[in-house]
C-alpha positions as CSV (number, residue, x, y, z in Angstrom):
1,M,0.0,0.0,0.1
2,K,1.5,3.3,-0.8
3,R,1.9,5.8,2.0
4,W,-0.3,9.1,2.2
5,Y,0.6,10.5,5.2
6,G,3.7,12.4,4.1
7,K,1.4,14.6,1.7
8,L,-1.1,15.0,4.4
9,L,1.5,16.5,7.1
10,G,3.4,18.4,4.3
11,F,0.5,20.0,3.3
12,V,-0.6,21.0,6.8
13,A,2.9,21.9,7.7
14,G,3.4,24.1,4.7
15,W,-0.1,26.0,5.0
16,L,0.7,26.8,8.9
17,L,4.5,27.6,8.3
18,M,3.8,29.9,5.3
19,R,0.3,30.9,6.2
20,H,-0.6,30.9,2.5
21,P,-2.2,28.3,0.2
22,L,0.9,28.1,-1.7
23,G,2.8,26.9,1.2
24,G,0.5,24.0,1.5
25,L,1.1,23.1,-2.2
26,V,5.0,23.1,-1.2
27,G,4.4,21.1,1.4
28,L,2.4,18.9,-0.5
29,I,5.1,18.4,-3.1
30,I,7.8,17.6,-0.3
31,G,5.3,15.3,1.3
32,H,5.0,13.3,-2.2
33,A,8.7,13.2,-2.4
34,F,9.1,11.4,1.0
35,D,6.0,9.1,0.3
36,E,7.7,8.0,-2.9
37,D,11.0,7.6,-1.3
38,W,12.8,9.9,-3.5
39,F,15.1,10.7,-0.5
40,K,15.8,6.7,0.1
41,L,19.3,6.3,1.6
42,S,19.4,2.4,1.0
43,R,20.6,3.2,-2.7
44,D,23.9,4.0,-1.1
45,N,24.4,0.7,0.4
46,P,23.5,-1.9,-2.1
47,Y,24.9,-4.7,0.4
48,R,21.9,-4.2,2.7
49,V,19.5,-5.9,0.0
50,F,21.7,-9.1,0.6
51,D,22.3,-8.7,4.2
52,L,26.1,-8.6,3.6
53,T,28.8,-6.3,4.4
54,S,31.2,-5.0,2.1
55,D,33.9,-7.3,3.4
56,A,31.9,-10.4,2.0
57,S,33.5,-12.5,-0.7
58,D,32.7,-12.9,-4.1
59,A,31.5,-16.5,-3.5
60,E,29.2,-15.2,-0.6
61,L,28.0,-12.3,-2.8
62,D,27.0,-14.8,-5.5
63,Q,25.4,-17.2,-3.3
64,A,23.2,-14.5,-1.6
65,Y,22.2,-13.4,-5.1
66,R,21.1,-16.7,-6.3
67,R,19.2,-17.5,-3.2
68,L,17.2,-14.1,-3.2
69,I,16.8,-14.1,-7.1
70,S,15.3,-17.7,-7.1
71,Q,12.9,-16.6,-4.3
72,Y,11.6,-13.4,-5.9
73,H,12.0,-14.4,-9.8
74,P,9.0,-13.0,-11.5
75,D,8.7,-16.4,-13.7
76,K,8.2,-18.4,-10.3
77,M,5.1,-15.9,-9.4
78,A,3.5,-16.6,-12.9
79,G,0.2,-18.3,-11.0
80,A,0.3,-15.8,-8.3
81,A,-2.2,-13.0,-7.9
82,E,-1.3,-9.8,-9.8
83,D,-0.4,-7.7,-6.5
84,L,2.2,-10.5,-5.6
85,R,3.8,-10.5,-9.0
86,R,4.2,-6.9,-9.2
87,Q,5.8,-6.9,-5.9
88,A,8.3,-9.8,-6.9
89,E,9.0,-7.8,-10.1
90,H,9.8,-4.9,-7.8
91,K,12.0,-7.0,-5.5
92,A,13.8,-8.6,-8.4
93,G,14.6,-5.3,-10.2
94,E,16.3,-4.2,-6.7
95,I,18.1,-7.2,-6.2
96,N,19.6,-7.1,-9.7
97,A,20.1,-3.4,-9.3
98,A,22.0,-4.0,-6.1
99,Y,24.1,-7.1,-7.6
100,D,25.1,-4.7,-10.6
101,R,26.0,-1.9,-8.5
102,I,28.3,-4.2,-6.4
103,K,30.0,-6.0,-9.1
104,T,30.6,-2.2,-10.6
105,L,32.0,-1.1,-7.5
106,R,34.2,-4.0,-7.0
107,K,35.6,-3.7,-10.8
108,R,36.7,-0.4,-9.9
109,K,39.0,-1.4,-7.2
C-alpha cells in the first residue's frame, strides 16, 4: 500500500508555516517526495539488500544473489495474484540493481 501521510502532514505544515495556500502546495510536493522514497538512503548501500557487509567475498555475494533471485524471480510467480507478481518484479529489480552496482564497484577497485 502506498503511503499517504507525508502528503497530508506536508500540506498542513506548509500551510501553517507559510500562512498561505502556496505553502500548502509546497508542503504537499515535499510530502509526496517522502512518500515515494525519493530521498531513500538504501541506494547508498547495495549490500543491505543481501544482508552482507562490504567485506563479503565474491562467493558469498553470488550465493546470496542466487538465493534471493530464485525466491523473487517473476517467472516463479506466474500463477500468483497480480499484486504479488508486481511486488516480486519490484524486489527482483532491486536485487539485480544492487548486484550490478556491487559488481561495478568491485571492478573499479
